[in-house]
C-alpha positions in Angstrom: 92.9 70.9 68.7 91.7 73.5 66.4 93.7 74.5 63.4 93.7 78.3 63.2 96.5 79.0 60.5 98.9 77.0 58.3 101.8 78.6 56.3 102.1 78.6 52.6 104.3 75.6 52.6 102.0 73.6 54.7 105.0 72.8 57.0 104.0 74.7 60.2 100.6 75.7 61.7 99.1 77.5 64.6 96.5 75.5 66.7 94.4 76.2 69.7 94.4 73.2 72.2 91.4 71.9 73.6 91.8 68.4 75.4 93.5 68.0 78.6 96.2 65.7 77.2 97.2 68.4 74.5 97.5 71.0 77.1 99.5 68.6 79.2 101.9 68.2 76.4 102.3 71.8 75.7 102.9 72.4 79.5 105.7 70.0 79.5 107.2 71.9 76.4 106.9 74.9 78.5 108.7 73.5 81.6 111.4 72.4 79.2 112.0 76.0 78.0 111.9 77.3 81.5 114.5 74.9 82.7 116.6 75.7 79.6 116.3 79.4 80.3 116.8 79.2 84.2 113.1 80.6 84.8 111.4 79.5 88.2 107.8 79.3 87.5 107.1 76.8 90.4 103.3 76.2 90.5 102.6 79.0 88.0 102.3 76.8 84.9 99.5 74.7 86.6 97.6 77.5 88.2 94.7 79.3 86.6 94.2 76.5 84.1 90.5 76.8 83.8 90.8 80.4 82.9 93.5 79.7 80.3 93.6 79.4 76.5 96.7 77.7 74.9 98.0 78.2 71.5 100.8 76.2 69.9 102.9 76.5 66.8 103.7 73.0 65.6 105.1 71.1 62.7 102.6 69.4 60.3 104.7 66.5 59.6 103.9 63.1 61.2 105.6 64.0 64.6 103.5 67.3 64.8 106.2 68.6 67.4 105.9 71.5 69.1 107.8 74.6 68.0 106.5 77.2 70.4 103.6 77.9 72.6 101.5 80.8 74.1 99.3 80.7 77.2 96.7 83.5 77.6 94.8 83.8 80.9 91.4 85.4 80.9 90.1 87.3 84.0 88.0 85.9 86.8 84.7 87.2 87.6 86.3 90.1 89.6 88.7 91.0 86.6 91.7 89.7 88.5 94.6 88.1 86.5 97.5 86.0 87.6 99.7 89.4 87.3 97.6 90.8 90.1 99.2 88.6 92.7 102.4 90.3 92.4 101.2 93.6 91.3 97.9 94.1 93.3 97.9 97.8 92.8 97.2 97.6 89.1 93.6 98.5 88.3 91.3 95.7 87.4 89.9 95.6 84.0 87.3 92.9 83.0 88.5 93.3 79.2 92.1 92.5 79.7 93.9 89.2 79.5 97.2 88.1 80.7 100.1 86.5 78.5 101.4 84.1 81.1 104.1 82.6 78.9 105.2 82.9 75.2 108.0 80.7 74.2 109.9 79.1 71.2 112.2 76.1 71.1 115.9 77.0 71.0 116.2 76.4 67.1 113.3 78.8 66.3 114.5 81.7 68.5 115.6 84.5 66.6 113.0 83.8 63.8 110.8 86.8 64.7 108.0 85.7 62.0 107.3 82.6 64.1 106.9 84.7 67.1 104.4 86.7 65.3 102.5 83.8 64.0 101.5 82.8 67.4 100.7 86.4 68.5 98.5 87.2 65.6 96.2 84.0 66.3 96.0 85.1 69.8 95.1 88.7 69.0 92.3 87.4 66.9 90.9 85.3 69.7 91.2 88.3 72.0 89.1 90.4 69.7 86.5 87.8 69.4 86.3 87.6 73.1 86.2 91.5 73.7 89.6 91.6 75.2 91.3 95.0 74.4 94.2 95.0 76.7 96.9 92.4 77.5 99.3 92.4 80.5 102.8 90.7 80.1 105.8 90.5 82.5 108.7 91.8 80.9 112.6 91.8 81.7 114.5 95.1 81.4 116.7 93.4 78.8 113.8 92.0 76.5 111.7 95.3 76.9 113.4 97.1 74.0 113.4 93.9 71.8 109.6 93.8 72.0 109.4 97.5 71.1 111.4 97.2 68.2 109.3 94.3 67.0 106.3 96.7 67.0 104.6 96.1 70.4 103.8 99.4 71.9 104.4 98.2 75.6 103.5 100.6 78.4 105.0 99.9 81.8 102.3 99.7 84.6 104.3 97.9 87.2 107.5 98.5 88.9 110.4 95.9 88.5 109.8 93.1 90.8 111.0 89.4 91.0 109.0 87.1 88.6 110.1 83.6 88.1 113.6 84.4 89.2 114.0 87.4 87.2 113.3 91.1 87.8 110.5 92.0 85.4 108.3 95.1 84.7 104.5 94.7 84.5 103.6 96.0 80.9 100.2 96.5 79.2 99.6 96.2 75.4 96.6 97.7 73.7 95.4 95.4 70.9 94.1 98.3 68.9 97.3 100.1 69.2 99.3 96.9 68.0 97.0 96.9 64.9 97.8 100.5 64.0 101.6 99.9 64.4 101.4 96.8 62.1 99.4 98.7 59.4 101.8 101.4 59.4 104.7 99.0 59.2 103.1 97.1 56.4 102.9 100.0 54.1 106.4 99.9 53.5 107.7 96.5 54.6 106.9 93.1 53.0 107.7 91.3 56.4 105.0 93.2 58.1 102.6 92.8 55.2 102.8 89.0 55.7 101.8 89.6 59.4 98.9 91.7 58.5 97.9 89.3 55.8 97.6 86.5 58.4 95.6 88.8 60.7 93.0 89.7 57.9 93.2 86.2 56.1 94.0 88.1 52.8 96.9 88.7 50.7 98.0 92.2 50.8 100.7 93.8 48.3 102.1 97.4 48.5 99.4 99.9 49.2 96.7 97.3 50.0 98.0 97.6 53.6 96.3 101.2 53.7 93.3 99.9 55.6 91.8 100.2 59.0 91.3 96.9 60.7 90.9 94.8 63.8 91.8 91.2 63.4 88.7 89.1 63.6 88.3 85.9 65.8 89.1 82.6 64.2 
């Protein structure tokens, strides 16, 4: 695994997984969350593995237990993503990626900053790979929660059954996310912490007034 970011207390870090056994462990974590939440991914967690990039939020103690994880799927040679299997009418875009799953363990849910820690490292990776747009399935209940967090989601696919739940297919522009974060960081210490992680700098107050795209790790 590759360590991407560690918090100031050295108690938690975000890593990108590389080895088959590491990925297998994270997939089992996802399976546990899916069972707890009542999701029905069937074979989806084991499909598209060669096109997948896995990020994990983990404790840095001896156990190195997973706290959360994110699976990003990159497009195939034709620009297709897993979401096109359910929404084939959505145009192909070779510069897009698919957030196939983003999950935190039960004790970490509600801690929005942990959610952002994973997302920021995924965005940094995307910028390095030339990915500008992300697709993600979102339930009607969760859609306003994402938007309140600062994700400018746009619905591009009508509600269809996905993993046993009705979901919209949404797109998320990475430059648009960056702009939202910068605007919020001008007045919010919470969002300055997120921007600081993305830029790998320490921001205070008006220092957030810069134009940026997060760099690749």
